[in-house]
N, C-alpha and C positions, 0 to 999 in steps of 0.2 A: 784953641787949646786941643792938643792931640789927644785922641781917645785911645787908651791902651786896653786891649782885651786880654785878660789873663785866663788861660784854659788850664784847668787842673784835672789830671787823670786820677780817678779813684779806682783802686784795686778792690773790686768787689770780692766778698768772701766766696769761697768755693762751696758748691752744694755738697751736702753729705752723701755718701754712697747709699745710706739708708733711705734718704729722700728720693734718690734716683731710682732705687729698687721699687719703692712704693709707687712712684709715678708710672714706672714701666708696667706694673701690675694693673694699675687703674686704666692706663691707656689700652692695654691688651684686652681687658674685660669690658671696657667702655662704661665703667661706673665704679663708685667707691665701695659699694656694698660687697660685690664679689671679690674685689681686691682685698678688703678687710678680712673676709673669710679665708682667702688663700694664705694671707700673711699672719693670721692669728691675732689681729689687733682690732680696735673699734673703728667704726666708720668715721667718727669724729677725728680719730687719730690720723686716718688717711687724709681727710680734708685739711687738717691743720698742716700736715707735712707738705702737701702740695701747695697750699697757700704760701708757706715759707719758701718753697722752691721757686715759685713765681716771683716772689719778692726779691730773692737773690738774683735771679736771671733778669728781672726787670721786664718780663713779657708774660702775657697770659698764655697758659697752656690748654685751658679748657674754656669753652663758652658755656656759661651757666644760664639755662633758661628754665627757671623753676626747678623741678625735680629732674629735668633732662640735662644731660651733659653731652658735649661734642668737642672733639679736639680742634684746636686752632691749627693752621698750617705748620707753624713752628713746633707745636705739640706733636703733630703727626710725624714730623721728621725726627724729633728727639725720641719719641716712643719706638720707632722702627730701629734707630741706631742703637738704643739701649737694649732692645730685644736681642739684636744680633750679638752685642757685646756680652750680655749676661749669659746667653746660650753658650758662647765660647768659654766663659769663666766656669760655668757649672760642668761643662764637658771636661775641662781640664781637671777640675776637682774630682769628678767621677773617675777619670782615667788614673789619677794619682792614687785614689783609694783602691781602685781595682788592681793597679800594678803591685800593691803591697800583698795582694792575695794570689797573684798569678806567679806560678813557679814552673820553669821549664827544666825537666830532669832528663838527663841523657843516660842511656844504658845499652848494653849489648842486645841485639835482636833476640838472642836466645833467652836472656834474662827477662826481657819485656814480654815475650810470648809465653814462656813456660813457668816463670816465677811470679812476675808482677800481675799479669792479666788475670789469673785466677783469684788474686787478692784485691782486685780493683773495687769490687762491691764493698768489701770491708773498709777500704780506704775512704770511699765516698760516704759511708755511714759514719765513720769516725771524724771525718773532716769535710763536712758539706760546704763550708765556706771557702775552701781553697780551690782555685782554678788551676788544676795540674795539667801541664802539657808534657807528653812523653815523646822524646826523640830517640830513635833506635839506630845505632851505628856501631861499626866495628873499629873505627879510628878514634884516636885520642882527640877529644873535642877541644876546639878553640873557644873557651868560655865567652870572651868578649866578642870575637868575630862572629860567632854563631848564635849569640843571644841566649846562652845556656846559663842557668843559675847554679846548678849542682849536677853531680853525676854519681852513678854507681859504677865503680871501676873494678875490674877483675884482674889483679896483678899481684906480684910478690910483695911489692911495697909501693906506697903512694909516691907520686912525683914530687920533686922539690917545688916549693913555692905555692903549694896547695894546703889548705886546712883539711885534714883527713881524720876520719873516725872509722875504726875497723868494725865492720858489721858482723862478720863471721867467716869461718872456714868451712871446708866440706871434705868429703871423701869421694873417691872415684871407684865405682864397682860395676860389675857386669849386669846388664838388664836385657830382657827380651819379653816377648809376649808369652802369656801362659801356655797357649797352644803350641808355640814353637818349642818351648822348653819340654813340654810333654811329648811332642812328636819325636824329638831327638833324644829324649831321656837324659837331659842335662842335670846332673846332680853332683858331679865331681869335676875338679879342674881339668883332668885329662879328657873329659867328655867334650870340652870346647874345641878340641882338635878336629872334630867332625862338624862343627858349626861354621856358618858364614860369619866372620868377624867384621864388624863395621869400624872403619878407622876414621879418626878425627885429627884435629891439629893441636890438641892439648898436650902438655909435657908428659902426662901420665899415659903411656901407650901400652899396647898389648904385650910387648916384650917385657916391660916393667911388671905388668900384672902376672905374667906366667912365671917370672922369677920369684915374685912374692908368694905365689901359690906353690912354689917348690917343684915346678915342672921343668924337666930337662929338655923336653921336646921343644923345638923351635915353634913359635906361633905361626900358624898358617896365614897366608896373605888373604886380603879381601878388599872390597871396594872402599875407596877413600872419599868420603863425602864432605869433610872439612867442617861445615857448620853444625853446631850441636842440635839445632832445631831439625835439620834434615836427617841427621843420624838417628835421633830419637823417633822421628816419624817413621823412618825405615824399620826400626825395631817394633814400633806399634803395628806396622803393617806386615809383621811376621817374616821379615826378610833377613833377620840375623840377630846377632848379639852385639850390643854397643857397650862401650865403657861410659856409663852415665855419671854426670856430676850430681851428687846427692841432692843438692838444692833444687835441681831442675827436674828430677825424676820422682821426688817424694810424693807429689800429688797423684801421679799416674800409678805408683805402687799402692798408695792408700786406696785408690779406686779400683784396684785389681786389673788395670790395663797393662801393667808391666809387672814382672816378677824378678827377683834376684836368684838366679839358678844356683850360683855358688857364692857363699858368703866369704869371699876374700876381697879386701878393699885396699886401696892406696890412699895415703894422705895427700891431698892436693897441695901442690907447691904454691898455688895462687890463693888469694883471699879476696873477699868482697870489702870494698872501701866506699864510704860516703865522702866525696871530695867536693870542694868548692874553692873559688879564689879567695886568698887572704885579703886581697885589696878591697873587697866589697863587704860591708857589714851585713850579716844575715838578717832577713826579715823574720817576723814571727812565723810566717807561713813556712819558710825554709827550715826553721828550727823545729816546727811541728812535724814536718816530713822526716827530718833526721831522726827524731825521737820515735816516730812510728816505724821507720825502717829498722831501727835498733831492736824494737820489741818484736817485730816480725822475724828477724833473723836470729833471735835469741835461742829458740829451741833447736837442738841438734836433730836433723831428720831421722838419722839412724844411729843412735848412740851405741847400739850393740853390734853394728856392722864392723 
């Protein structure tokens, strides 16, 4: 009579993730008590979970010698592999949570240096949980390519395809150091004919200012520095008179480092915009930064100018 052997394969139940987490803690600590304290459960709960895990796997993971425990070779391998896997999982969770609080904000170097930097302490106090990264550049940023979340742009109007919020406008007015104004006796528009005028690259130039001031004399030529930060530093160093953008010179004027020798101003053709891609939903951190910027831009630096 032929003997037929029938082999049946049993699909064992998979261990729960909770049981694997508890085992990894017990393996790492070398005992149930420390694992229970770390996980906030009872020692008996740890023991029961590990017993159930051993039953599911069909192999012992610990050698129990009275109150002493030691890992079996399979237990050592499983503990090491679970430790690596759980470390990667918690790292991913932390990175995901952190990414919701990390914001990269682009702006012009002059805005970063002369407007944002003096307000950095206030921002950190108001939003200590936001990890803000500032990137300063003069070119129009490629949001996706450069990993930028939002930007402060200085332009007549925002670009198409961007979500934009107008932060504020400004005026352009002459500024110089107090000693320079006193030394040259700068009190009237015509007095600026004997001053060194510092030229930039904004649309509101000295020719426009002299016309607004009602001066028929042509504006004298002077050094062209281009960048607002360089121009204002030259004015601070007593080298001449600059046409300053009100948002960028307000702090220096309030501190007495710069003065307005003649109160004739031009309305700037550009405005400040908070922009970001429409394709990406804003995080709570981005929305908080937008609201903070709106509040900081709200006051007019020189309403009487």
